[in-house]
C-alpha positions as CSV (number, residue, x, y, z in Angstrom):
1,M,121.9,127.8,112.6
2,K,124.0,125.7,110.1
3,S,126.5,125.2,113.1
4,M,123.7,123.0,114.8
5,Y,124.1,120.4,111.9
6,P,126.9,118.1,111.4
7,R,129.8,119.1,108.9
8,N,129.9,115.6,107.4
9,G,127.2,113.5,109.0
10,R,123.3,113.4,108.5
11,V,120.4,114.4,110.5
12,I,117.5,111.9,110.1
13,L,114.0,112.1,111.6
14,H,111.9,109.2,112.2
15,V,108.4,110.5,112.4
16,D,105.9,107.7,114.0
17,C,102.2,108.3,114.2
18,N,100.8,107.3,117.8
19,A,98.1,104.6,118.0
20,F,97.4,105.5,114.5
21,Y,94.2,103.6,113.7
22,A,92.7,104.9,116.9
23,S,94.0,108.4,116.2
24,V,92.7,108.5,113.0
25,E,89.1,107.4,114.3
26,T,89.5,110.2,116.8
27,A,90.4,112.6,114.1
28,Y,87.3,111.7,112.2
29,D,85.1,111.7,115.4
30,P,86.5,114.1,118.2
31,S,83.7,112.8,120.5
32,L,86.2,109.9,121.2
33,K,89.1,111.9,122.3
34,D,88.9,111.0,126.1
35,K,87.2,107.7,125.7
36,P,88.8,104.2,126.0
37,L,89.0,103.3,122.3
38,V,89.9,99.9,120.6
39,I,90.1,98.8,116.9
40,A,88.9,95.3,117.1
41,G,86.6,94.2,114.4
42,N,82.8,93.3,115.0
43,P,81.9,94.6,118.5
44,N,79.8,91.6,119.2
45,E,82.5,89.2,118.3
46,R,83.7,87.7,121.7
47,R,86.8,85.9,120.3
48,G,88.4,89.0,118.5
49,I,91.9,90.4,119.1
50,I,92.4,94.0,119.7
51,I,94.4,95.5,116.8
52,T,95.4,98.7,118.4
53,C,93.9,100.8,121.2
54,N,94.2,104.5,122.2
55,Y,96.5,105.6,125.2
56,V,93.1,106.2,127.5
57,A,92.5,102.4,127.0
58,R,96.3,101.8,127.7
59,A,96.1,103.3,130.9
60,L,93.4,101.0,131.9
61,G,95.7,98.1,131.1
62,I,94.4,97.3,127.6
63,Y,96.9,96.4,125.0
64,T,97.3,95.4,121.4
65,T,96.5,91.6,120.9
66,M,94.6,91.4,124.1
67,P,91.3,89.2,123.4
68,L,88.3,91.6,123.2
69,W,86.3,89.6,126.0
70,E,89.1,90.4,128.4
71,A,89.5,94.2,127.5
72,K,85.6,94.6,128.0
73,K,86.0,92.8,131.4
74,K,88.6,95.3,132.3
75,C,86.6,98.2,130.9
76,P,82.8,97.7,130.4
77,D,82.5,101.4,128.9
78,L,85.3,100.4,126.1
79,V,84.4,101.9,122.6
80,I,85.1,99.3,120.0
81,K,85.5,100.3,116.3
82,P,85.7,98.0,113.4
83,P,88.9,98.7,111.2
84,N,88.4,101.0,108.6
85,F,91.4,100.6,106.2
86,E,90.2,102.9,103.5
87,L,89.9,105.8,106.1
88,Y,93.5,104.7,107.4
89,R,95.1,104.7,104.0
90,D,93.7,108.0,103.3
91,A,94.9,109.6,106.5
92,S,98.4,107.9,105.9
93,A,98.4,109.7,102.3
94,K,97.8,112.9,104.1
95,V,100.5,112.4,106.7
96,F,103.0,111.8,103.9
97,E,101.8,114.7,101.8
98,F,102.3,117.0,104.8
99,L,105.8,115.8,105.5
100,S,106.6,116.3,101.7
101,T,106.1,120.1,102.3
102,Y,109.5,119.9,104.2
103,T,111.7,117.6,102.1
104,N,111.3,115.3,99.1
105,K,113.9,113.0,101.1
106,I,111.2,111.0,102.7
107,E,111.1,107.1,103.0
108,P,107.9,105.5,104.1
109,S,108.7,102.6,106.3
110,S,105.0,101.7,107.0
111,I,101.4,103.1,106.8
112,D,102.2,105.3,109.9
113,E,106.0,105.7,109.9
114,S,108.5,107.4,107.7
115,Y,112.2,108.6,107.8
116,L,113.2,112.2,106.7
117,D,116.6,113.4,105.9
118,I,116.7,117.1,107.0
119,T,120.3,117.6,106.7
120,D,120.3,120.3,104.2
121,L,117.2,122.2,106.0
122,Y,119.1,124.3,108.4
123,E,117.6,127.4,106.9
124,L,114.3,126.2,108.6
125,G,115.7,126.0,112.0
126,S,117.4,123.5,114.3
127,P,116.5,119.8,114.1
128,L,114.6,120.2,117.4
129,E,112.7,123.1,115.9
130,I,112.0,121.3,112.8
131,A,110.7,118.3,114.6
132,G,108.5,120.5,116.8
133,Q,107.1,122.1,113.6
134,I,106.2,118.7,112.0
135,Q,104.8,117.6,115.3
136,K,102.7,120.6,115.8
137,G,101.4,120.8,112.2
138,L,100.3,117.2,112.1
139,L,98.4,117.7,115.3
140,E,96.8,121.1,114.3
141,T,96.0,120.2,110.4
142,L,95.1,116.5,110.9
143,N,94.9,115.7,114.6
144,I,97.3,113.1,114.3
145,P,99.7,112.9,117.4
146,V,103.3,111.8,116.4
147,S,106.6,110.9,118.2
148,I,109.7,111.9,116.4
149,G,113.3,110.7,116.9
150,I,116.2,112.8,115.8
151,A,119.5,110.9,115.1
152,P,122.5,110.6,112.8
153,N,121.0,107.6,111.3
154,K,117.9,105.5,110.6
155,F,118.6,102.9,113.4
156,L,118.9,105.4,116.0
157,A,116.1,107.6,114.8
158,K,113.7,104.9,114.8
159,T,115.0,103.8,118.4
160,A,114.6,107.4,119.7
161,S,111.0,107.8,118.4
162,D,110.2,104.7,120.5
163,M,111.5,106.3,123.7
164,K,108.8,108.7,124.3
165,K,105.1,108.2,123.6
166,P,102.7,109.7,122.8
167,M,103.9,113.2,121.5
168,G,107.5,112.9,122.4
169,I,110.7,114.4,120.5
170,T,113.9,112.6,121.5
171,V,117.6,113.2,120.4
172,L,119.8,110.1,120.2
173,R,123.7,110.6,119.4
174,K,125.8,107.9,118.7
175,R,127.8,108.8,121.6
176,D,124.7,108.2,123.8
177,V,124.5,104.5,122.7
178,A,126.4,102.9,125.3
179,H,124.9,104.3,128.3
180,I,121.4,104.5,127.0
181,L,121.1,101.3,125.1
182,W,123.7,98.6,126.2
183,D,122.0,97.6,129.4
184,R,118.8,96.7,127.6
185,Q,118.0,93.3,126.4
186,V,118.6,92.1,122.9
187,K,114.9,91.5,122.3
188,E,114.2,95.3,122.9
189,M,116.6,96.3,119.8
190,H,114.9,97.4,116.7
191,G,115.3,94.7,114.1
192,I,115.6,91.7,116.5
193,G,112.7,89.4,116.6
194,E,111.9,86.9,119.0
195,K,113.7,84.0,117.0
196,T,117.0,86.0,116.6
197,A,116.8,86.9,120.3
198,Q,116.6,83.5,121.2
199,K,119.7,82.6,119.0
200,L,121.7,85.4,120.5
201,N,120.7,84.2,124.1
202,G,121.8,80.8,123.1
203,M,125.3,82.0,122.5
204,G,125.3,84.0,125.8
205,I,124.4,87.4,124.2
206,R,121.6,88.8,126.3
207,T,122.0,92.6,126.2
208,I,122.9,95.1,123.5
209,G,126.1,96.0,125.0
210,E,127.1,92.2,124.6
211,L,125.9,92.2,121.2
212,A,128.0,95.4,120.4
213,Q,131.0,93.6,121.7
214,A,130.4,90.1,120.2
215,D,132.7,88.3,117.6
216,S,131.6,89.3,114.0
217,T,132.6,86.0,112.5
218,V,130.7,84.1,115.1
219,L,127.6,86.2,114.6
220,Q,128.0,85.8,110.7
221,N,128.3,81.9,111.3
222,L,125.2,82.1,113.4
223,I,122.7,84.3,111.7
224,G,124.4,85.4,108.5
225,I,125.4,88.8,107.4
226,T,122.5,90.1,109.4
227,G,124.4,89.3,112.5
228,V,127.3,91.7,111.4
229,H,124.7,94.5,110.6
230,L,123.0,94.1,114.1
231,K,126.4,94.3,115.7
232,E,127.0,97.6,113.8
233,R,123.6,98.9,114.9
234,A,124.3,98.0,118.5
235,N,127.3,100.3,118.4
236,G,125.0,103.1,116.7
237,I,126.4,102.5,113.2
238,D,123.9,102.5,110.3
239,H,125.1,103.6,106.9
240,R,121.6,103.2,105.0
241,P,120.6,106.4,103.1
242,V,117.0,107.7,103.4
243,D,115.8,106.3,100.1
244,P,112.5,107.7,98.6
245,D,112.5,105.0,96.1
246,S,113.2,102.0,98.3
247,V,109.3,101.1,98.4
248,Y,109.6,100.7,94.5
249,E,112.7,98.5,94.4
250,I,110.9,95.2,94.4
251,K,107.7,95.1,92.2
252,T,107.4,91.6,91.1
253,V,108.5,88.2,92.1
254,G,108.0,85.3,89.6
255,N,109.2,82.0,88.4
256,S,108.3,80.2,85.1
257,T,109.5,76.9,83.5
258,T,109.8,75.5,80.0
259,L,108.2,72.0,80.1
260,P,110.3,69.1,78.7
261,K,107.6,68.3,76.4
262,N,104.3,69.8,75.2
263,V,101.7,69.0,78.0
264,T,97.8,68.7,77.8
265,E,96.9,66.8,80.9
266,Q,95.4,69.1,83.3
267,R,96.6,67.5,86.5
268,A,100.3,67.6,85.4
269,L,99.8,71.4,84.5
270,L,98.4,72.0,87.9
271,D,101.1,70.2,89.7
272,M,103.6,72.3,87.8
273,L,101.6,75.4,88.9
274,A,101.9,74.2,92.6
275,K,105.8,73.9,92.3
276,L,105.9,77.3,90.7
277,S,103.8,78.9,93.5
278,Q,106.0,77.2,96.3
279,S,109.0,78.6,94.6
280,V,107.6,82.2,94.4
281,S,106.3,82.0,98.0
282,Q,109.8,81.0,99.2
283,R,111.5,83.9,97.2
284,M,108.8,86.3,98.8
285,K,109.7,85.3,102.2
286,K,113.2,85.9,101.7
287,K,112.4,89.4,100.3
288,H,109.9,89.9,103.2
289,V,107.1,90.9,100.6
290,I,103.6,90.1,99.9
291,T,101.1,90.4,97.1
292,Q,97.6,91.2,96.4
293,N,97.9,90.3,92.6
294,V,98.8,87.0,91.1
295,Q,99.6,86.5,87.5
296,I,100.0,83.5,85.4
297,T,101.6,83.0,82.1
298,I,100.8,80.2,79.4
299,K,102.8,79.7,76.4
300,Y,101.2,77.1,74.0
301,S,103.1,74.8,71.7
302,D,102.6,77.2,68.7
303,F,104.5,79.8,70.9
304,K,101.6,82.0,71.4
305,S,101.6,83.3,74.9
306,I,98.9,84.8,77.4
307,T,99.2,86.3,80.6
308,R,96.2,86.7,83.1
309,S,96.0,88.2,86.7
310,R,93.7,88.5,89.4
311,K,93.5,91.0,92.0
312,L,92.8,89.3,95.5
313,L,90.8,90.8,98.4
314,N,93.7,90.3,100.9
315,P,97.5,90.2,100.6
316,V,98.9,86.6,100.4
317,L,102.3,85.1,100.9
318,E,101.8,81.3,101.4
319,A,102.2,78.9,98.5
320,S,98.8,77.4,99.0
321,E,97.3,81.0,98.6
322,I,99.2,81.8,95.6
323,Y,98.6,78.5,94.0
324,E,94.9,78.7,94.8
325,A,94.6,82.1,92.8
326,A,97.0,80.8,89.9
327,S,95.0,77.6,89.5
328,Q,91.8,79.3,89.3
329,L,93.2,81.4,86.6
330,F,94.5,78.5,84.7
331,K,91.3,76.6,84.8
332,K,89.5,79.7,83.5
333,H,91.8,80.8,80.8
334,W,93.4,77.7,79.4
335,N,92.0,76.9,76.0
336,G,92.8,73.1,76.2
337,N,95.8,73.3,73.7
338,P,99.2,71.8,74.4
339,V,101.3,73.8,76.8
340,R,105.1,74.4,76.6
341,L,105.7,76.9,79.3
342,L,104.0,78.0,82.6
343,G,104.5,80.9,84.9
344,V,103.5,82.3,88.2
345,T,104.4,86.0,89.2
346,A,103.3,87.9,92.3
347,L,102.7,91.4,91.0
348,D,102.8,94.8,93.0
349,V,104.6,93.2,95.8
350,M,104.9,95.3,98.9
351,E,106.8,95.1,102.4
352,K,105.2,92.4,104.4
353,N,105.2,95.0,107.6
354,D,103.6,97.6,105.7
355,A,100.7,95.8,104.5
356,V,97.3,95.8,106.3
357,K,95.2,92.9,105.9
358,Q,91.7,93.3,105.7
359,L,90.5,90.4,108.0
360,D,88.0,90.0,110.5
361,L,89.6,89.5,114.0
362,F,88.6,85.8,114.3
363,S,90.6,85.1,111.0
364,F,93.3,87.3,112.5
365,E,93.4,84.9,115.5
366,E,93.2,81.8,113.2
367,E,96.1,83.0,111.0
368,A,98.3,83.9,113.9
369,K,97.8,80.3,115.3
370,Q,98.7,78.8,111.9
371,E,102.2,80.7,111.4
372,P,104.3,78.4,113.4
373,L,102.9,75.4,111.6
374,L,103.4,77.1,108.2
375,E,106.9,77.9,109.1
376,A,107.6,74.2,109.9
377,V,106.0,73.0,106.9
378,D,108.3,75.5,104.8
379,K,111.4,74.1,106.6
380,L,110.5,70.6,105.8
381,K,109.9,71.3,102.0
382,Q,113.3,73.3,101.7
383,K,115.0,70.3,103.3
384,F,113.1,67.4,101.8
385,G,111.4,68.7,98.7
386,D,108.1,70.4,97.7
387,F,106.0,67.2,98.2
388,I,107.2,66.0,101.5
389,I,103.8,67.2,103.0
390,Q,100.6,66.8,100.9
391,K,96.9,66.9,101.3
392,G,95.1,63.6,102.1
393,S,92.8,64.3,99.2
394,D,95.9,64.5,96.9
395,L,97.6,61.2,98.0
396,I,94.2,59.4,97.5
397,S,93.7,60.8,94.1
398,K,97.2,59.9,93.2
399,G,96.6,56.6,94.6
400,H,93.5,56.1,92.5
401,Q,95.4,57.1,89.3
402,N,98.4,54.8,90.1
403,H,95.9,51.9,90.6
404,N,94.1,52.7,87.5
405,K,97.3,52.4,85.6
406,R,98.0,49.2,87.2
407,I,94.8,47.8,86.0
């Protein structure tokens, strides 16, 4: 059996739960098994967007992000369930617990996906046999269907698991990359989003094969070191290990400043909190993390310090959201004494792609619409400063203050 494993390479599995939320709902209520099912918030909400749907619904032309009214028009018998995030988290924990019976080399990449390094598990059978055992075991014990990719690295394993859904097992070797992947559009490649695809298209790179053969220096000049890594992936190269501790690497993102003098004016202190919140938000975006726990630090002129934190209902990332929590904490806990130092910290940060936001679907729509605007505002602030764009009420307030000073 050991001969079926590489001498010097690795064997990586990517385990991807199929239509996870819908599968969990079906596992909890087996009567839903053969019915078209969507997870889409309040069943009476016309303006909602579908978060996910089972494969029965997909066969009818229903897909994720489709407006709920359109899905109901396609399928009047559609079963609509509101999201139950507590149930999904519990099911996710059970899936990872099951996988841990095979190896402790597990790296969760989201609530319903994980990488396993099975290089040393040859005593349990061939890679295909182990994948089959995992797939069968999860279906029998938790009623969760999964697709599994088998490959020598994480990128190829993830790519392979996407090739056959639901309940697929796919092997993708490095030598297969050229004839399986190179004809595909770059936008189909794992790790390339719409904006990156547009940049690559703009320089004449439209297929994964063209990316694999592109000039590394040109790619780095265009999109940074990420471009070099993407070229490596396009050639089937990925040196990243399966790291069980990777989810714990970044726990906090914070920023603090010592004020040039002791400050007692609340407006000035709140303005500083806004600047700190902006800085924390920008750093979080670079790290692709979000938080559900905001903390402030106040150091007084007598050098006594306090820290206070607040758990939030939903994960946040934008500066305005962080500032809202920080300013509320400050107003509640500042004792009025002169302040020497202020700090804002995002605690217990998590990967943005792994977080599940507890939104109703109308809010989901509204936030989705705001994203391009928020990105544009961020770029302006990075180029021209934090206060290039301000609320009208803030400008009016400052105008009154300046007017009063002149009087």
